[in-house]
N, C-alpha and C positions, 0 to 999 in steps of 0.2 A: 789211464786210471787204474787203481789197484786197492785191494783191501789191505788194512794194516792190522797185524796181530801182535799183541803184547802179552807175554806169558810169564807170570811169576817173576817179574823183573825187580831186581834189588840193586841198590847203589849205596856204596859206602866210601867215604873219604877217610881212610885210616879207621879209627875206632868209631867215627861218627856215622851212624846209619841214616841215610837220607830217604831212601825208598824201601818199603817193606812188602815185597811180594805183590807188585801191581799187575793186574791182568785186565786187559780191555780188548774188546773186539770192535774194530772200525770197518764198517762195510764199504764196498766199492761205491764211490760217489757220495759218501755221507759227510755231513758237516758236523764235526764233533768238537766241543769246547771243553777244555780242562780248566776248571775254575776252583779257586780256593784262596785262603789268605796268604800273605807273604810268608815264604819259608815252608810251604806245604809240599814242595817238590815238583810242581807242575812244569816249570821252565827246565828243570833238570831232565825230566822225562822227555820233553820236546827235543832237547839237545841230544838225548840218547837216540831218539828216532832219526835225527839228522846225521848222527855219527860224530857229533862234536864232543860227546862224552862217552867214555867206555862203559860197558855193562859189567857189573860185578858178578851177578848170576842172572839166569833167565834168558829168554829169547825175544827178539823183535823181528818180525817178518814183514816184508812189503811185497805185495803181489805173489804171496806164497813162497817167497825166497827168504830164508833167514839171513839177516844182514849184519849180525853182530860184528863180524870182522871185515865187512865191506867198507871201503873208504867213502867218505861223504859224496865225492864227485861221481861215484858209480852207483849211487842209490836211486837216481832219477827222482830227486825231490827238489823243491825250490822253497827257500825260506825268506820270509819278510820280517825284518827286525824292527825293534822299537825306535831306533835312531835313524832309520832310512838307509844309512850307509851308502850314500851317493858320492860319486867322484865329482868334486867341485869344478875340475877343469874340463869336464866333458859335458856336451849338450845332453838334453833329454834323450834324443835318439841314440846317441852313443852310449849313454848309461844303460838304456834298455837293451841294446844289442851287444853289449860287451861280452857276455858269456858265450854267445854264438861266435863272436870274433875269435875268442880264445880257442874254440873248437875248430877254427878255420873253416867255418861254414861259408858257402858262396855269398857274395855281397848281395845278390838278388834275393836270396832266401832270407838274409838278415833284414833287408829293407821290407820285404813282404810281411814278415812276422812282426816287426816293429810297428809298421803302419796298421796292421790288424789289431794289435794290442792297444795302440793309441786310439783307434776308433772306438774300441770297447770302453775305454776309460775316459774318453773325452779329452784326450791330450794332443790331438792332431795340431791345434794352433800353437802348441808350445814345444814342438819337437826341436826347434833351433835355439831354444833358450837354455840357460845354465841354471843349476839348482838354486843359486842365490837370487834368481829372478822369479822364483815361484813361491807361492804360499805354502803353509804347512800341509794343507790337504792335497795340494798338487804334488808336493814332494812325495807324499805317501802313495799317491797314485802311480808315480814314476817307479817307486820301489815295487809296487804290485805288478806294474807292467814288465819290469825286468824279470819277475818270476813267471809271468804268463808266456813270454816269448820262448821260454825254455820248453813249454808244453810238457810239464813233469807229470809223473804218476800221482804225486802227493804234494799239496801245498802245506807249508808249516808257517803259522803266524805267531810271533812272540810279542804279545801285548802291543800290536801295531798302532793303536789309537791313543795310547796313554799320554803322548806328548801334545795332543790336540786340545783346543778349548772345547768347552761343553757342547756348544751349538754345532761345531764342526764334527765332533765325535758322533752325534746323533745322525748327521747326514752321511758320514762315512760308514756307519753301521749298516745303513740301508744299501749303500753302494757295494759293500763287501758281500752282503747277502745276495743282492741281485747278480753280482759277478759269479757267485757259486751256482746260482740257478741257471745261468747261461752256459757256463763251462762244464758244470757237473763233475768237477775234479774232486777226488777225496781230499778233505781239508781237516787239519788238526790245528786248533786255535787256542792259544793260552791267554787268559785274562784273570784279573782279580775282581773285575767288575761284574757282579751277578746280573745287572740289567743288560749288559752286553750279551751275557750267556743266555738269558731268557729270551731275548728278542731275535737272536741270530741262529741258534743251534738247532740241528735236528735231534741231537742227543747231547746231554750234559754229563760230564764226569766231575763229581764234587770230591775234592781231595782235602785231606787234613793230616798234618804230621806224617807225610809220606805214605799215607794209606788212602785207598778209595773208600769213601763213605757211602756213596750211592751213584748209580748210573741209571739214567732214564730220560724220557722226553721232558722238556721244560715244565709243562703243566702237570706232569706226573710227579715231579719233585716238589712242585708248589702245593699240590693237593694232598699228596700222601708222602711226606718226608719220612725216611726210615728212622731217623733219630733226631735228638734235640739239636745237634750241630747243624744238620742239613736244614732243619726247620728255621733256625735262627739266621742262617747264611742266605737262604733263598727268600726273596721278598723284601720290598722297601716301601715304608719303614719295616723294620724287622718284626718278627712275631713276638707277641707278649708272652712271658712265662710267669706262672703263678704257682708257687709251691703249696701243696695241701695234702689232705688225707681223705680217703673215701670211706665215709661212714654209711650206716644202714640208711636206706632210702631209695636209691643211693644219693648221697649228698657229699659235695666237696666242702670240707671245712679247712680253714686256714687261719693265719695270724690275724689279730685284730678283730676277731669275731666274724670273719668271712664265712658265709654259708650259701651254697648255691646248689640247687637240684640238678642232677645229671640224668642222662637218658638211661633207660632200662639196661642197655648193653654194658653199662659200667658196674652192674651188680656183681659180675664175676670177679671184679677187682676190689671188692669190699675189704676193708682193713689194710689196704695198701697205701704206702706213701707214693705220691705221684707229683708230676708237674703238669699243670694245665697249660696248653698252648692255644692261643687264639690270635689271629692276625688283626691288625688295627682296622682294616676295612670290613671285618666281620663282626664288629661291635656296633650295636644300635642303642639308642636311648630307650630306657624303659625299666620296669620292675622285673624281679625274678633273677637278676644277675648279682651285681655287687655295686656298692656305693663308692664313689671315688671323688677326691677333691681336686678341682682344676688347678694346675700349676702354671702352665703357659698355653696360650692359644696362638697357633701359627696359620693364618690364612694364606693360601697359595694362589687364590683366584678360582681354580676349578674345584677346590675342596678346602676343608678346614681340618688341620691336624691339631688334636688336643692332647697335651701331655698332662697326665693326672697322677695322683698318688692314692693307693689303696690304704685302708686303715692299718694294715700290717707294715706299711712303709714301702711296699714294692711300687716301682714306677711302671706306668702303663700308658700306652699311646692308642688313641682312637682317631679314625679318619672318617669324616662325614662329607657327603656331597652337598648337603644343605649348609647354608651360611649361618651357623649358630654363633651368637655373640656372647659366649661365656666370659665370666670374669674370674680372675685368680681368687682362689678360696671358695668358690661356689661348689656345692655338692651336686653331683649328677649321678643318675643310675645308668649303668652300662650292662648290657645283656648280650652275650654271645649268640650269634644266629644258630638255630638248631642244625645239627649235622655238620657244623663247620668248626667244631672244637677238636683238639688233639690231646691225647693223654700220653705222657712219657713216664717211664719208670724213674723214680727219683734217684736211684743209685746208678743204673747203667746208662740212662738217657735214651734207651731204646723205646720206640713207639709201641704202645700196648693196645 
């Protein structure tokens, strides 16, 4: 196991700047997830850690050793790809032990390591099967097993669950997390799915347009997002955003006659244009908030999701545990729960 250090790393493909001075500290044994929308640079950064992409400027270190010019095979890392990359003509056992065979490891050592990894992943009954005889989840386990047998300092996962169906992805999330808890190997995991990030990571790195927007524990990012991008990206359904102006009171005023009292702490921002952020699950029915017109009601069984429209035309989503039977066009009062509202500067998007 080893810590991974990323220092002011930049990546450019000709005139196109992909990464803009990324710095991240990953502690020994930590499970860190790089998350962000497509094109944010997270997979490029992972490939740079693996040595599959060159570094334009900056340094990447593994176990205290700068590896900028170290070939991938000498970095003591193991990577699990999105497409499994299994050899179809080899059995599960041969796929898992192939890297050790290339290193000319003794056959007894290969067998011992493969059997141990198979036991950890529940693959022992399938060691003599071929990839075509396995389900998607079993193939992903084989790809993970191939990484485990190498006993690397660092595991790298590049969106490994994106090809699986929804139910299997949930099950595999738990398996990957449990695997990390057992092996305690430093892990860097890339995904665009913020639910994966929230449920699996010790620490999340939110990326956007080649920059790090915020680094923190999952609930830290959920409760105290640094800016509007992080607030909107973390959480499902996404946070609601309502533009407005803070007047004396302090009172938030907005389009369509919106007016809502704010806490005393907002007094210092009086006269400022802001964006109010409130999560759908932090809205309750009642007076003192704002009136909205129901557009669509989506019952999911455990909760009811209500899509509504404010007088100024802004769309808003509320989630209730109770089974309300609203009708489209009905007017309801929605009130943010005290202490669970967020204010962002209207221009910069930074939290205030």
